[in-house]
Structure formats: structure tokens, C-alpha cells
N, C-alpha and C positions, 0 to 999 in steps of 0.2 A: 769246601762244602761236602759234608758227609751225607750226601743224598742217599747213597745205597744203603746206609744203616738207619736212616730216619724215616723211610717210607712206611715201614710197618706201623709205627706209632702214629704217624699222620693219618694213615688209612683207618686205623681203629678209631681214632678220635672223630674222623668224619662220619663213620658209620654210626657210632654211638650218638653223635649229635643229631644225625638224621632220624634215627629210630626213636630217640627220646622226644624229639619234636613231633613225630608222627605217632602219637599215643593211640589214636583211633583211626582206622582206615580199612580199605578193602584191598585184598591181595588179588592180583591178576598176573597172568603170564603163560608160559608154555614150557613143555619138556619134550625134546626130540631125541630119538634114538635111530641111528643110521648104520646099516651094515652094507659095505661095498665089497664086491668081489671082482677080480680081473684075472684074465688068463695068463698063465706062465708059459713062455715058449716051450713047445713040446720037445724040441731037439736042443739040448745044451751039452756040448762035448768039450770039457776042459775050457780052453781059451777060445774055442771056435763056437760061436753062438749063431744059430739060425732061427728063423721064425716060421717053421713049417706048419701050416694049418692042419688041424686034426679034429675029428668029431668029439673024441674024449680027450680031456686034458686036465692038468692040475690047476687049481685056483689058489690065489692068495687073498686074504681078507683084511679089511680095515673096519674098525668099529669106532663110532664117535657118538658122544652124547652131549647135548647142549641144554642149558637151563637159562631161562629168561624170566625173572620174577620182579614184579613192581608192586609197591605199596602205595595206593592212591589215598591221599588225604585232602586234596584240594589246594594245599599251600606248598607242601613239599612231597614229592613222589619218588622216594629212593628206589633205585633199580639196580639189580645185579645180573650181569651176563657172565656165564662161565661155561667152559667147554673142556672136555677131556677126550682123548682118543687112545688108540692102541698103545701109543708111545708114552702116555701119561698126560699130565695137565697141559692144556694149550694156553688158556688165558683166563684171567679174572678181571672183569671191568666193573667198576662201581660208578654209578651216575646218580646224581641227586638234584633233579631240576626243581627250581623254585619259581613260583608265579606270584606276582605282586599286583596290587590294585593300582589303578591309574593315579598319578600324582602330578603336582605342579612344583617345579623347582626353578627359582629365579624367573618366574612368570612364563616358564616354558611348560606346556602341557605334555606330560609323558604318558604314553599309552603302550599297552602290550609289553609290559616290563617282564623280563625273564632272565634267570641266571642258571647256567648249567655247568656245575663243576664235575670233573671226571678224573678218575685215577685208574691207570692201566697197569696190570701186573701180568707178566707172561714168561713162558719158557722159550728160549731162543731155538728156532728151527731153521734149517737150510734145505734147499732143493738139491737132490743128488740123483745120480743114475746108479741103480743097484746092480747086483751080480747078474740079474736076468736082463740087463740092458733096458730096464723100465724106469721111468721117472718116479722118484719117491721123495719123501720128506722125512728128514731125520733130525733128532735132537742134537744140539751142539753141546758137548760135555762142558762142565759137569751136569748141565741140565737143571740148574736151580731156578726157581721163579725169581724174576728180577723186576724191579720197578722200572717201567719204560717211560711213562709220561704222565704229567698232571696238566689238565687243560681246564680252562674256565671260559665259557661263552656268555657274553652279556648282550641282550637284545632289548631294543626300545624303539618306539615310533614317536617322531616329533614333527608336527605340521605336515604329515603325509610322507615324511622321509623315514625309511626303515634303516636303522643302524644296527650292525652286528660287529662285535669286537671279540676276538679270540686271543687269549694269552696262553702260551704253551711253555712248560718246562719239560725238556725232552732229552733223552739219551740219543745223541746224534750218531753214535757208533753202533747202535743196536742193529743186528743183522736183519736184512729183509728176508722174510720167510720164503719168497718165491725165487730166490737166487742162491747161488753157491757162495760159501764163506770160506776164504782161504785159511785163516788161522784154525788150529785144531781145537781150540777151546774159547769160551767166552764167559766171564764172570764179572763180579762187582769191580774188580781192579781194571777192567778194560772199558768201563763206561766213562763217557764224557758228556756232561750236561750243558745245555745252552738254552737261552730264552729267545722266543720269537713272538711276533704279534701280527695278526691279520685283521684288517678293518674293511668292512663293506658298507657302503651307503647307497641305497637304491630309492628310486622314485618313479611312479607311474601315474600318468594323467588319465582322465576319463576318456580322452580321445584315442588312447592307445600308445601315445608317445612315452618313452621311458628313458631313464638315465641310471647308470650304475658306475660307481667308483670302487675299485679294489686296491688296497695298499698293503703291501707286505714288508715288514721291517725285520730283517734276519729270518725271513720265512718265505715259503712258497705255497701256492694253492694245490700242490701235489698231494698225494695220498700217503698217510702214515699207516703202516700195516704191521700187525703182529699176527701170529698164526690164528686164523679163524676170525679176525676182526680188523677193521680198518675205518678210517675217517679222513675227510678232507682237511688239508692243512698240515704242514710239517715245518720244523725248524731247519733253516739253512743259514748258518752263521755268517757266511761270506757273500751272501747275495740278498738283494731286495728288489721289489718291483712296484710299479704303478700302472694301473690299467683303467682307462676311461672308455665307457661304451654308451653310445646314444642310439636309440632305435625307435621304430614305429612312427616316424615322422611322415605324415601324409603329404604327398606332392601333387595329388589330384591326377589328372590325365597327363600322359607323356608318351613319347615314342622311344622304344628301346629296341636297338638293333633293327630299326626300320619297321617295327610292329607296334601298332597302337596298343597301349597298356592302360587299363583303368585302375583307379585307386592305388597308385604307386606308393610304396612305403620306402623310406630311406633310413639307413642305419650306418654308423661308423664306429670304429674302435681305434684306440691309440694306446700303445703300451711302451713302457720304458723299463728295462731290467738292468741291474748291475751285478757283476760277478767278476769273472776273470777279465771281461771286457764289457763296455756299455753297448747295448743294442736298443735301437728304436724301430718299432714296427707299427704300421697302421693299416687298416682295412676299411674299405667303403663297400657297402652292399645296397642294391636296389632290387625290389621285387614287387610283383603284383599280378593279378589275373589279366590274361591277354584276350582270351575268347572263351566261349562256353566250355567249361570243364578243363581249361588249361591255365597254367601259370608260367611266368617267365621271370627268371632271376639272374642277376649279374653281380659279381663281386670283383673288386680291384684291390690288390695288395701292394703296399709300398714297403720295400725291404730296406732296412738299415739306412734311414735318412742320413744325409741328403742325396742319396743315389737317385738315378732317373726312375720315376714311377713306371712300373710294368704291370700290365694286365695279367694276372696269374690264374684266374679261374672264371669260367662261365658255366652256369647250370641252367638246364632247361627241363621242364617237366610238364606233362599233360595227362589228364585223367578223363575217362569217359565210362560211366557205369562202373563195373567191377574192374576195369582195366586202368593201369597206370604205367607210364613210361617216363624215364628220366635219362638225361644225357649230360655228362660232365666233360668239360674241355679244359686243357691247361696250355696256355700260350697258343690258343687256337688249334691245338692238336687233341684228338679224342683220347681221354684217359680212362673213361668209365662209361658204361652203358648198362642200364638196368630196366627191367620190365616186370610187372607183377599183375596178377589177376586173383581176385578173392570173391567169396560169396558165402551164403548161409544155406543150411540144410534144414528141412522140416519134414521128418518122416514119422508123423503121428506122435507117439510118446517120446521118440528120440529126436533130439535137436543137435545141431552142430554147425561147423563151419569148415571151409577149406581155403587153401591159397596155394598159388604156384608163383614162383619168382625165378628170374633168370638174370645173370649178370655177365658182363664181358667187356672187352676192350677192343682196340682196333684189330687185334689178331683173331677175334672171334669169340665164341662162347667159352667162358671160364667157370661158370657156376650155374647150377640148376637145382631147385629144391621143390619138393611137394610135401604138403602137410595137411592132415585130416584130423579134426577134433570132433568127438561124439560124446554126448552126455544124456543120461536118463536118471532122474532122481538123484540118489546119492552116489551113483557110479559114473565115471568118465574115463574116456580112453583118448590117447593122443599118439599118432604115429607120423613120423617124418622121414623122408628119404632125400638124400643129397648126393649130387654128382659134382665133381670139381676137377680142376686141372692139377695134375701131378707130373712135374717135369714136362715132357712133350706129349703126355697122354692125358686124355680126358675120359673119366670113367666113374664108377661107383665109389663113393666116399664113406657114407655111413647110413645106417638104418636104425632109428631109435623108436622104441615103443614104451609108453607110460600108461599104467593102469592105476586108477585112484578110487578109493572107497572112503566116503565120508560118513561117519556116524557119530554125531555130536556126543561128547566133546572131543572125539578122537578122529584121526585120519590115518589111513594106511595106503601107501603107494609102492608100486614096484616098477623099476625102470631097467630096460635091457638095451644096450647099444652094440651094434655090430659094425665093424670097419672092413677095410679091404682084406684083412687077413683073419676074419672071423670075429669072435666075441671080443669086444673092447672093454666093456664094463657092465656089471649087473649090480643093482642096489635095491634094498628094501628099506623104506623109511616109515617110521611111525611117529606121530606127534599127538600130544594131548594139550588142549588149551583149557585154562581155568580162570 
């Protein structure tokens, strides 16, 4: 299969077909330009690198531009997403969603019929640590744009059941942009293509009960990513899965952990996956309001049947006014504790909101954050301060400030983030919508 040499002609044919069908339409979309700067460690001496904070320092910059444009016609809405950064082209994604009128096939009423074909072209990137000991992203030589995947999603509703079927032709060797890549190069000769399918069937009753079935054949529900773009679903040639979930079933009144609970809802999930070995897992969850402003929930997990069922998690939460507290336990041992408090501000022409949250485990406080948001007309400001556990020490982690100015059809924002050792990142973003 000469996929690497055929994608160009296939993409051109798809674009020409879409544009010829969409003779009359309205163009909408947006253009973004982002400039990001970060501090280079002040002291760098040969192979010995330190990160001594200083008031004046050197900065390195990254510049990125993104284009998202759609032609609206009512039947076919071709869309182009493209991005370029300081290193060159990131990705080019072409989508062409079709919408169809309701129809009847073999006496089955078909509603909400839709078809979404996609073609992804991207330059392979990898995550690296540069000479300044900073995380960076670099092009994998020779850096040519490569066809990565062709996807087609079909959607339809039948008798209240929503069906979604995704077919993927994908390069399963394509480097993940967020991880390191051992080979020194990647081009057409290194690509390996495979086909996978994902099917989802869901149903929801007016009473709140719901059912969902997910089936993957040579595919998983994980994310497929290229630099600057990702989507759910990826081809996994050696594994498949089946997952069934039922939820929202009302059990009325019940007693949970010795506490009377009103309007209890029940849910369960069952999954089977095949790969190097077959694994069967299931989970049962029960939840409902217990008293004024409080809710109680419990989940029981069964690992790799037919092993002995074990209770793996219990969650408790309570709310009162702006306060909320939750507790998580694992095998009856505390694994997480969190509390939050939030409210709104009304200072005449200026409005806003605030919130405080804390988290911890049995050893004590491990996280604390404060956030304040203010807005007046076209101007808004957001500041947040976080404290976290680092090793055996608990202290300041970050302080982030964002200022945003909206003046239709454009928006301008500036963000500055400080960390334990001073400036972490500064960014200016502009966007225009049309």
C-alpha cells in the first residue's frame, strides 16, 4: 500500500470535491498569534548548569500562529485547521462535515444523520531537554510533512439510540509529540499503516437512566496526537476492547454506610480488553443526597474476574453555601481530602468571583490555591496563587496573572507566570474572529 505517496492526491480530491459542492456559503473562523517567552538560567558554565534567580535575565521566545476557517453551506461545511511555529509547519487538518435530512431505511427512522471525514498532515516533533536544561519541542529530521491519519465518523439516531462509528486509517509508528523519540530520523519509509474501528451506542431515558456500549476493534479510546492537535480514538493493531456502562437507575430511599440516603442512583460498568493478556474489570457505584446540602457516594471495583471482589474506593462529599468538602478512601484508608470555598463579588461597575481550595492526604496539607477574577466591560483580570508539596517541604509553587482586553472582533491577552525560581513563562496572545 503506497499510502505515503497517495495522500496528496487524495487530499486534493477531497478539497476540490468539498469546495465544488459548496459553491455558495459563508466563511467563518479565527486567526491566532501567540508570542511566548521564558527565562534562560542566568548561570550556565560549561557542563555545570545552575538556576540562580536574578532580576535581569535572558529570555528565549516561541512564536506560533493558528488558522481555523470554515465555509458554512448548510449541507457540507469544509474546515481547515493549520498551525505554524518558530520551527516551521506544525499541522494541517482538513475536515468536511456533512449533514443529511432524516430518512427511513428498511422501515427504520434515521435521524440526526452526519458524516465527518478528516485528513491529518503533520511534521513529526518530539519532546527534548535543551542545552539550558529546559523542556523543549524539536522537529525530527528530515522534518517533511507526512500523512498521519484519515478518519471518518458516522453518526445517526434510531429509536432513541445514538450510534457513532469511527473508522481510522492511521500511521501507528508516528512519533507522539509529547515524548522523546529514539531514532534520529522519521520519514515515509518508517511509516506503518493499520485500520481500526470504534463504535459507540448510547441511550438515555426521561427518568435519567442511561446505557452506553463502546466497542473497539484494533483500536482504543485513547487520544491520537500530532503537534498542536489531537482527537479521541487511535489504532492499536494488537488489542481490542468492549465496555458496557449502565447508570442513573433510581433505587429510591436506601441506607448507605448506616446513613439514610434519599433518591439513590445506581450505576455499573463492565469492560473486557484483549492485548498481551485478557483483562476483565467491573465497577459498581451508588450515590445520592444524604441530608441538606450533602451527598454520599460509594463505588466498588472488581479486578480481573474471577478474583475475590474488593471494595476499592469510597467517596464522601458535603456542601453548605459556598463551602464544599470531599473525602476519598481506598480500602478504608484515606487517600485524598479536599475542601473548597467560592463566592461572587459585586463592586459597582466591577464584577467578579473568587475561590479557595485545599487538598491533602493522611500526612496533612499538600495543596492550597487562591484565585480572583475581576471584569468590567471589555476588560478582565485573573490572578491565582498556588502552594504545593515539593519533597518534604510545603511552600509557594506559582503565581499567575492574566489580563484580557476584548474589542470585537479581536481579543488581546497577556499572561505572566512566576514559579519557585522566578519567572516561568510570559505570553502575549492575539486573536481575530470573523
